[in-house]
TIVOMAR-934117 format. One line per 8 residues: number of its first residue (from 1); their letters; for each residue z, y negated, x of C-alpha. Coordinates in steps of 0.25 Angstrom, whole numbers, plus 5000, padded with zeros to 4 digits. Layout:
NUM = A = Z,Y,X; ... $
END
This chain:
1 = MATPTTSS = 4929,4990,4931; 4925,5005,4928; 4921,5008,4941; 4934,5006,4949; 4942,5013,4938; 4932,5025,4938; 4933,5025,4954; 4948,5025,4953 $
9 = SQAANTRK = 4948,5036,4943; 4939,5045,4951; 4948,5043,4963; 4960,5047,4955; 4953,5059,4950; 4948,5063,4964; 4963,5063,4968; 4967,5071,4957 $
17 = ATKVQPII = 4956,5081,4959; 4959,5083,4974; 4974,5084,4970; 4978,5074,4981; 4993,5074,4984; 4999,5060,4982; 5002,5052,4994; 5014,5045,4987 $
25 = VAREIGKT = 5023,5052,4977; 5035,5044,4971; 5045,5052,4963; 5055,5044,4955; 5058,5035,4967; 5069,5025,4965; 5074,5013,4974; 5087,5006,4972 $
33 = YRSGKLEV = 5092,4995,4980; 5107,4993,4982; 5115,4981,4985; 5130,4984,4985; 5132,4990,4971; 5120,4984,4965; 5108,4994,4964; 5094,4989,4961 $
41 = PALRRVSF = 5083,4999,4957; 5070,4995,4962; 5062,5008,4959; 5066,5018,4948; 5060,5032,4948; 5046,5028,4952; 5036,5040,4953; 5021,5040,4956 $
49 = SVAPGEFV = 5011,5046,4966; 4999,5040,4973; 4987,5048,4978; 4981,5046,4992; 4971,5035,4992; 4976,5029,4979; 4978,5014,4977; 4990,5011,4968 $
57 = AIVGPSGS = 4995,4998,4964; 5010,4995,4960; 5012,4983,4951; 5024,4977,4944; 5032,4964,4943; 5042,4960,4954; 5054,4968,4954; 5046,4980,4949 $
65 = GKSTLFYT = 5049,4989,4961; 5035,4988,4967; 5040,4983,4981; 5051,4993,4982; 5041,5004,4979; 5032,4998,4990; 5043,4999,5000; 5047,5013,4995 $
73 = LGGLTSVT = 5032,5018,4996; 5031,5012,5010; 5044,5019,5015; 5050,5005,5017; 5062,5009,5009; 5067,5022,5003; 5068,5026,4989; 5082,5028,4983 $
81 = SGSLLIDG = 5078,5040,4974; 5066,5049,4971; 5055,5053,4982; 5043,5046,4988; 5033,5055,4995; 5023,5048,5004; 5012,5058,5009; 5021,5069,5006 $
89 = ADFSRLSD = 5034,5064,5013; 5046,5059,5005; 5049,5045,5009; 5062,5046,5002; 5067,5057,5012; 5061,5051,5025; 5070,5044,5035; 5067,5029,5038 $
97 = IERTRMRR = 5060,5033,5051; 5052,5044,5044; 5048,5034,5033; 5044,5024,5043; 5035,5034,5051; 5028,5038,5038; 5026,5024,5034; 5020,5020,5047 $
105 = AKIGFVFQ = 5010,5032,5046; 5006,5032,5032; 5009,5018,5025; 5002,5005,5027; 5008,4992,5021; 5001,4979,5015; 5011,4968,5012; 5009,4955,5004 $
113 = RFNLLPTL = 5014,4947,5015; 5005,4954,5025; 5016,4956,5035; 5007,4954,5047; 5014,4952,5061; 5011,4937,5064; 5011,4939,5079; 5000,4949,5079 $
121 = SAMGNIEI = 4985,4948,5076; 4979,4954,5064; 4974,4966,5073; 4988,4967,5079; 4994,4968,5065; 4984,4980,5062; 4987,4986,5076; 5002,4986,5075 $
129 = AHDIANLG = 5001,4992,5061; 4993,5004,5067; 5003,5006,5078; 5015,5006,5068; 5007,5016,5060; 5005,5025,5072; 5020,5026,5074; 5021,5034,5061 $
137 = KQSKQPLD = 5010,5044,5065; 5011,5057,5073; 4998,5054,5081; 4995,5039,5085; 4982,5034,5080; 4973,5023,5087; 4969,5011,5079; 4958,5015,5070 $
145 = RVLLDHLT = 4947,5004,5074; 4937,5009,5064; 4947,5007,5052; 4951,4994,5058; 4937,4989,5058; 4935,4994,5044; 4948,4987,5039; 4946,4974,5046 $
153 = EILGIRGR = 4931,4973,5041; 4935,4976,5026; 4946,4967,5027; 4938,4956,5033; 4948,4954,5045; 4940,4959,5057; 4939,4945,5062; 4953,4941,5060 $
161 = LVHRPNEL = 4961,4952,5068; 4964,4943,5080; 4971,4933,5071; 4986,4933,5068; 4991,4933,5054; 4994,4918,5053; 4979,4916,5056; 4975,4924,5044 $
169 = SGGEQQRV = 4974,4921,5030; 4983,4929,5020; 4971,4937,5016; 4968,4941,5030; 4982,4944,5033; 4983,4954,5021; 4970,4960,5026; 4975,4962,5040 $
177 = AIARALIS = 4988,4968,5033; 4979,4978,5026; 4972,4982,5038; 4985,4984,5045; 4990,4993,5034; 4977,5001,5034; 4974,5003,5049; 4983,5015,5051 $
185 = RPAIVLAD = 4976,5022,5038; 4990,5024,5031; 4990,5034,5019; 4997,5023,5011; 4995,5008,5010; 5006,5000,5003; 5002,4986,4999; 5013,4976,4994 $
193 = EPTGNLDT = 5006,4965,4986; 4995,4964,4996; 4987,4953,4988; 5000,4945,4985; 4997,4934,4994; 4981,4934,4994; 4971,4927,4986; 4961,4935,4977 $
201 = KNSDAVLD = 4950,4937,4987; 4960,4942,4998; 4967,4950,4987; 4955,4957,4983; 4951,4960,4998; 4965,4966,5000; 4964,4975,4988; 4950,4980,4991 $
209 = MMRRSSRE = 4955,4984,5005; 4966,4992,4999; 4958,4998,4989; 4948,5002,5000; 4959,5008,5008; 4963,5017,4997; 4949,5021,4994; 4942,5022,5008 $
217 = LNQTVLMI = 4955,5026,5017; 4962,5034,5006; 4974,5026,5008; 4985,5026,4996; 4987,5011,4993; 4999,5006,4985; 4999,4991,4982; 5010,4983,4976 $
225 = THNPEAAQ = 5005,4971,4968; 5009,4961,4957; 4994,4959,4955; 4989,4967,4943; 4974,4963,4947; 4976,4969,4961; 4983,4982,4956; 4970,4985,4948 $
233 = IADRILHM = 4964,4989,4962; 4973,5002,4962; 4970,5016,4957; 4983,5015,4950; 4993,5004,4946; 5008,5007,4946; 5016,4997,4937; 5031,4995,4941 $
241 = RDGEITHI = 5042,4988,4934; 5057,4989,4936; 5056,4999,4947; 5047,5009,4939; 5033,5012,4937; 5030,5008,4923; 5016,5013,4922; 5003,5016,4930 $
249 = ESGRGLVI = 4989,5012,4928; 4975,5014,4934; 4970,5003,4943; 4955,4999,4942; 4952,5000,4957; 4949,4985,4958; 4956,4972,4957; 4955,4966,4943 $
257 = HEV = 4955,4950,4943; 4959,4944,4930; 4949,4933,4926 $
END
């Protein structure tokens, strides 16, 4: 138990010592949905920052604002108030086109329901994600075959790349989805309940890969989860309720399974 905690503390101390600028800075962001005269606040003055390479879990009950925060961080919806800086750019001031371009270049997504294109093979899904990411970059990059081999080997899907999603198990589909998210080396990886549809073995494999992407590729990972055991793999855990961050705790750097 002590080793992962110490490792996380050392990583945090290293970031402080080198004075790394946060890659995500949320300053009192608010999001209100309107339907006619009815206003429903989903986020209330949420403030936090995340360092490059940090793994942050966001937990809370249904209706706490987790999903809205996820969509806001990913540039899929705009904030109503406050400011949200992603790698120095204020998402709240960007146009839809600018936000889309930045999202393609800097952010990878992992969803609970995988969201793989059913007509493409696993390899086709990975390739199209790379092509889309290239649309947001100033200079086009070829598919990184070395990284592809590394990811597919670690995720155990090297022999499954020719198969379509309906020929893969749920665990295999999620591992393909992770390879798809990581292949363009995004600075930020956003994962929405990535283990929600998986058994314990596949959940642990997915969480381990996300942890490794944070440590080995220096990618910033933000994971939405209902699972307090899964959340413990993070460096920090943000607890939400009623659209607010109620408190923040340190994670343990590994999954804690209750006996």
